[in-house]
N, C-alpha and C positions, 0 to 999 in steps of 0.2 A: 207414613213416610212419603207415599206417592203424593198425598195431598200437600205436604210441605214442599216437595220438589216443584210441584206445579205452581204453588204460590210464589216461590223464589224466582222461578222462570218468568212469571208474569211481571214481577217487580222489576226484574232486570230489563225485560223488553220495554216496559214503560219508561224506565230511566234512559234507555237507549233512544227511545223516540223523542223524549223531552229535551235531551242534551243538545241536539243540533239547533233547536229553536232558542235555547238559552244562550248558546254561543253567538247565534245570529243577532239576538237582541243586544248582547254585549258589544258586538262589532258595530251595530248601527249606532249605539249610544256613543261609542268612541268616535265614529265618523262625525256625528252631529256636533260633538264638542270641538273636534279639530277644525271643522268647516269655518266657524266664526273666527277662530284664531288665524286661519289662512286668509280669510276675507279681510281681517283687520290688518294683516301684514301687507296684502295687496293694496289696501286703502292707503296705508302709510307710504308705500312706494309711489302710488299715484300722486299723493299730496306732495311728496318730495320732488317728483318729476315736474308737477305743475309749477312749483316754486322755482325750480331751476329754469323751466321754460320762460317764466315771467321775467326772471332776472336777465336772461339772455336776450329777450326781445325788447326789454325796457331801454337799456343803453343810456348813454350820456350824449348831450349835445356835441356836435362836431363842426369843424370848419373854421377858417381864418377869422371870419367876422364875429365869431362867438367871443373873441377876446375883448370886443368893445361893449359887451353886455355888462351892466353894473353887477358888482359882486353881492350887493345886498339891496333890500328895498323892493318896492312893487315892480320895478323893471328888471330885477334879477331873475335867474332861472327859477329859483324857489318861489319868488313872488308871482311870476307869471303862471306858475302851475296852480295857483289858488284862484285865478280869475278866468272867466270865459274869454274866448279868443279875441274878440274885438276890444274888450276892456284891457286885456293883457297887452295887446299891440299898442294901445294908447300910451303905455308906460315906457315904450321904447322910442327914443328920439329918432332913430334911423328909419322908423316906419311912419313918420308923421304925415307924409303925403298920402300913403295908403289909408291911414285912418281918416284923413279929411275926405278922401274919395268914397270911403265906405259910408261916412255920414251923409255925404252929398247924395248918394244913391239910396239912402234910407235902409241900409242893410245891417245896421248895428244889432238890432234885436234878432234879426234872422240868423246872424252868425252866432250871437251869444246864446241863443236858445237851441241851436242845432246840437245833435248828439253825435259823438264819435266821428268827427270829420278831420280832413287834412287840408291845410291852407298853405299854398305856395305864396309867400308874402314878398312882394317886390320892395326893395329898399328905396329910399329917396333918390339915390343915384340911378336906380333902374328907371324911375319915372323921368329923371333928368335927361335920359337918352332920347326921349321923345321930344321933337321940336315943340317949343312952347305954344305956338299957335295951334298945333294939332292937339296938344294936351288940354289946352283951354277949351277947345271945341268939344272934346270928349267929356270933360268935366261938366260942361253946360248941357249935355245931352244925356238925360237920366237913363233912357232905355239902352243906349249904347254902353254907357258906363256900367250899368247893371250886368249886361252880357259879359263885358270884359272881366269884371270882378268875380262873378260867379264861375267864370271859366278857370279861376285860380283855386276853386274849392272842389274837393273830392268827397263823396259821401261815406267815407270810411277812413279809419285811422291806418296809415301806412307806415310800416317799419322800413328802415334803410335797406334791409334785405329784399323787400318787395320792389324797391326802386331800381334794383340792379338791371332788370330788363322787363319793365312794366308798361301796361297800357290801361288807363283808367278813365271812366266816364266822369265828367264834372257836373256840377249843379246846373251849368249852362247847357248840358246835354252833349257838348262836344267831348273829344277825347284828348288826353294829354299822354305823352309817352315819356318814359324815364329810362336812363341808362347810367351805369357807373358801378363803383364798388368802393369798399373801404370808407374813406371820407371825401370822395370825389364823385359827384353826381351831376347830370344834366337833365333839364326838362325840355322836351321838344328839340333837343340838339342845339338849342340857342341860349338857354338860361342856366347859369351855374348856381348850384346850391352853395351859398357862402356861410350859412350857419344852419345846420339841420338837426332834426330830432329834438326840437324844442317843445316841451310839454306845456299845455294850458289845461284848464279844468275840463274842457270839452273837445280839445283838438290837439293834433300834432302839427307843428309848424315847421316848414322848411323855407328859410329866408333866401330869396333868389335875387340875382343881379340884373335881370332883364324882365320887363313886363311881358307876359304871355298874351298873345292875340288869338282869339277864337279862329279855328280853321273852317 
Protein backbone atom coordinates (compact mmCIF):
# COMPACT_ATOMS: atom_id res chain seq x y z
CA UNK A 1 0.00 0.00 0.00
CA UNK A 2 2.73 2.40 1.03
CA UNK A 3 4.56 1.51 -2.18
CA UNK A 4 1.52 2.35 -4.30
CA UNK A 5 0.99 5.66 -2.51
CA UNK A 6 4.59 6.62 -3.05
CA UNK A 7 4.32 5.73 -6.76
CA UNK A 8 1.11 7.77 -7.21
CA UNK A 9 2.66 10.72 -5.42
CA UNK A 10 5.72 10.56 -7.68
CA UNK A 11 3.53 10.49 -10.82
CA UNK A 12 1.49 13.45 -9.61
CA UNK A 13 4.61 15.45 -8.86
CA UNK A 14 6.04 14.64 -12.28
CA UNK A 15 2.83 15.75 -13.98
CA UNK A 16 2.82 18.95 -11.94
CA UNK A 17 6.40 19.64 -12.96
CA UNK A 18 5.81 18.95 -16.66
CA UNK A 19 2.51 20.85 -16.96
CA UNK A 20 3.94 24.42 -16.77
CA UNK A 21 6.46 23.62 -19.52
CA UNK A 22 3.69 22.18 -21.71
CA UNK A 23 1.58 25.29 -21.22
CA UNK A 24 4.55 27.52 -21.91
CA UNK A 25 5.28 25.62 -25.11
CA UNK A 26 1.67 25.97 -26.22
CA UNK A 27 1.76 29.67 -25.40
CA UNK A 28 5.00 30.19 -27.38
CA UNK A 29 3.55 28.32 -30.34
CA UNK A 30 0.46 30.50 -30.31
CA UNK A 31 2.54 33.68 -30.19
CA UNK A 32 4.70 32.49 -33.07
CA UNK A 33 1.66 31.93 -35.24
CA UNK A 34 0.09 35.23 -34.24
CA UNK A 35 3.26 37.23 -34.95
CA UNK A 36 3.32 36.63 -38.74
CA UNK A 37 -0.38 37.45 -38.91
CA UNK A 38 0.21 40.72 -37.08
CA UNK A 39 3.23 41.45 -39.26
CA UNK A 40 1.19 40.77 -42.38
CA UNK A 41 -1.47 43.13 -41.10
CA UNK A 42 1.11 45.83 -40.42
CA UNK A 43 2.61 45.28 -43.88
CA UNK A 44 -0.80 45.67 -45.46
CA UNK A 45 -1.35 48.89 -43.52
CA UNK A 46 2.08 50.19 -44.56
CA UNK A 47 1.37 49.36 -48.19
CA UNK A 48 -1.97 51.12 -48.04
CA UNK A 49 -0.34 54.12 -46.38
CA UNK A 50 2.39 54.26 -49.05
CA UNK A 51 -0.18 54.12 -51.83
CA UNK A 52 -2.15 56.88 -50.18
CA UNK A 53 0.99 59.01 -49.75
CA UNK A 54 1.92 58.49 -53.41
CA UNK A 55 -1.52 59.53 -54.59
CA UNK A 56 -1.45 62.61 -52.38
CA UNK A 57 1.98 63.77 -53.50
CA UNK A 58 1.52 62.88 -57.18
CA UNK A 59 -1.18 65.44 -57.93
CA UNK A 60 -2.25 66.93 -61.23
CA UNK A 61 -0.78 69.80 -63.26
CA UNK A 62 -2.16 73.18 -62.22
CA UNK A 63 -2.13 76.77 -63.45
CA UNK A 64 -3.77 78.93 -66.10
CA UNK A 65 -1.22 78.10 -68.82
CA UNK A 66 -1.96 74.38 -68.49
CA UNK A 67 -5.07 74.97 -70.60
CA UNK A 68 -2.81 75.59 -73.60
CA UNK A 69 -1.19 72.16 -73.40
CA UNK A 70 -2.42 69.75 -76.12
CA UNK A 71 -4.95 67.17 -74.94
CA UNK A 72 -3.22 64.32 -76.77
CA UNK A 73 0.00 63.46 -78.57
CA UNK A 74 3.65 63.91 -77.59
CA UNK A 75 3.02 67.43 -76.28
CA UNK A 76 0.18 66.41 -73.97
CA UNK A 77 0.72 65.75 -70.27
CA UNK A 78 0.53 62.00 -70.89
CA UNK A 79 2.93 62.28 -73.81
CA UNK A 80 5.47 64.38 -71.89
CA UNK A 81 5.42 61.90 -69.01
CA UNK A 82 6.92 59.29 -71.34
CA UNK A 83 9.92 61.39 -72.47
CA UNK A 84 12.96 62.78 -70.63
CA UNK A 85 12.65 66.48 -69.86
CA UNK A 86 14.53 68.13 -72.76
CA UNK A 87 12.73 65.93 -75.28
CA UNK A 88 9.38 66.53 -73.58
CA UNK A 89 9.92 70.31 -73.66
CA UNK A 90 10.65 70.16 -77.38
CA UNK A 91 7.05 69.03 -77.96
CA UNK A 92 5.64 72.15 -76.27
CA UNK A 93 5.51 75.15 -78.66
CA UNK A 94 5.44 77.58 -75.71
CA UNK A 95 8.94 76.41 -74.69
CA UNK A 96 10.64 76.64 -78.09
CA UNK A 97 13.02 79.44 -77.04
CA UNK A 98 14.09 77.45 -73.97
CA UNK A 99 14.65 74.36 -76.09
CA UNK A 100 16.77 76.35 -78.54
CA UNK A 101 18.82 77.76 -75.65
CA UNK A 102 19.34 74.28 -74.17
CA UNK A 103 20.59 73.02 -77.53
CA UNK A 104 22.85 76.07 -77.92
CA UNK A 105 24.41 75.36 -74.51
CA UNK A 106 24.83 71.66 -75.29
CA UNK A 107 22.69 70.62 -72.31
CA UNK A 108 20.20 68.31 -74.02
CA UNK A 109 21.94 65.08 -72.99
CA UNK A 110 22.75 66.47 -69.53
CA UNK A 111 19.09 67.16 -68.80
CA UNK A 112 17.75 64.04 -70.48
CA UNK A 113 20.15 61.77 -68.58
CA UNK A 114 19.73 63.41 -65.17
CA UNK A 115 17.65 61.54 -62.60
CA UNK A 116 14.89 62.99 -60.42
CA UNK A 117 15.28 66.70 -61.10
CA UNK A 118 13.02 69.74 -61.10
CA UNK A 119 13.11 72.23 -63.97
CA UNK A 120 11.71 75.74 -63.78
CA UNK A 121 11.01 76.22 -67.48
CA UNK A 122 10.63 79.79 -68.80
CA UNK A 123 8.08 80.30 -71.56
CA UNK A 124 8.78 82.08 -74.83
CA UNK A 125 7.06 85.15 -73.32
CA UNK A 126 9.48 84.98 -70.39
CA UNK A 127 12.46 85.19 -72.75
CA UNK A 128 10.69 87.98 -74.67
CA UNK A 129 10.87 90.17 -71.54
CA UNK A 130 14.66 90.31 -72.00
CA UNK A 131 15.75 93.02 -74.46
CA UNK A 132 16.63 91.35 -77.76
CA UNK A 133 20.19 92.68 -77.80
CA UNK A 134 20.81 91.29 -74.31
CA UNK A 135 19.20 87.95 -75.15
CA UNK A 136 21.24 87.60 -78.34
CA UNK A 137 24.39 88.35 -76.34
CA UNK A 138 23.58 85.66 -73.77
CA UNK A 139 22.72 83.10 -76.45
CA UNK A 140 26.10 83.75 -78.06
CA UNK A 141 27.99 83.26 -74.78
CA UNK A 142 27.89 79.53 -73.98
CA UNK A 143 29.38 79.86 -70.49
CA UNK A 144 26.88 82.52 -69.39
CA UNK A 145 24.00 80.69 -71.05
CA UNK A 146 24.94 77.46 -69.25
CA UNK A 147 25.00 79.25 -65.89
CA UNK A 148 21.55 80.74 -66.48
CA UNK A 149 19.99 77.49 -67.68
CA UNK A 150 21.46 75.30 -64.93
CA UNK A 151 20.20 77.86 -62.41
CA UNK A 152 16.72 76.75 -63.45
CA UNK A 153 17.39 73.12 -62.44
CA UNK A 154 17.21 71.62 -58.94
CA UNK A 155 18.72 68.21 -58.30
CA UNK A 156 15.60 66.68 -56.75
CA UNK A 157 11.94 66.34 -57.57
CA UNK A 158 9.88 68.99 -55.80
CA UNK A 159 6.21 68.67 -54.90
CA UNK A 160 3.94 71.73 -54.77
CA UNK A 161 3.92 71.38 -50.97
CA UNK A 162 7.71 71.80 -50.91
CA UNK A 163 7.37 75.05 -52.87
CA UNK A 164 5.20 76.69 -50.21
CA UNK A 165 8.23 78.08 -48.41
CA UNK A 166 11.35 76.54 -49.90
CA UNK A 167 14.99 77.21 -50.62
CA UNK A 168 16.83 74.88 -52.98
CA UNK A 169 20.32 74.57 -54.43
CA UNK A 170 20.45 74.52 -58.22
CA UNK A 171 22.81 72.71 -60.56
CA UNK A 172 24.51 76.07 -61.04
CA UNK A 173 25.18 75.98 -57.24
CA UNK A 174 23.12 79.10 -56.59
CA UNK A 175 19.92 79.07 -54.53
CA UNK A 176 16.32 79.61 -55.61
CA UNK A 177 13.54 80.42 -53.17
CA UNK A 178 9.88 79.54 -53.61
CA UNK A 179 6.70 80.73 -51.93
CA UNK A 180 2.96 80.20 -52.37
CA UNK A 181 0.18 77.71 -51.82
CA UNK A 182 -2.67 76.00 -53.65
CA UNK A 183 -2.10 76.73 -57.34
CA UNK A 184 -0.24 80.05 -56.90
CA UNK A 185 3.54 79.99 -56.51
CA UNK A 186 6.45 82.35 -57.10
CA UNK A 187 10.14 81.65 -57.64
CA UNK A 188 12.60 84.24 -56.28
CA UNK A 189 9.58 86.55 -55.70
CA UNK A 190 9.71 87.55 -59.37
CA UNK A 191 8.66 84.61 -61.52
CA UNK A 192 5.16 83.12 -61.41
CA UNK A 193 4.47 79.43 -61.94
CA UNK A 194 1.92 79.43 -64.77
CA UNK A 195 1.67 75.65 -65.21
CA UNK A 196 3.09 73.49 -62.44
CA UNK A 197 3.58 69.88 -61.44
CA UNK A 198 4.08 68.68 -65.02
CA UNK A 199 5.63 65.22 -65.09
CA UNK A 200 8.27 63.97 -67.51
CA UNK A 201 10.12 60.66 -67.42
CA UNK A 202 12.92 62.06 -65.25
CA UNK A 203 11.74 65.44 -63.98
CA UNK A 204 9.00 67.54 -62.47
CA UNK A 205 8.49 70.74 -64.46
CA UNK A 206 7.15 74.09 -63.31
CA UNK A 207 6.63 76.44 -66.25
CA UNK A 208 7.39 80.05 -65.24
CA UNK A 209 6.71 83.47 -66.77
CA UNK A 210 10.10 85.11 -66.06
CA UNK A 211 13.67 83.96 -66.70
CA UNK A 212 15.54 83.42 -63.43
CA UNK A 213 18.93 85.08 -63.12
CA UNK A 214 21.67 83.59 -60.91
CA UNK A 215 22.35 85.61 -57.77
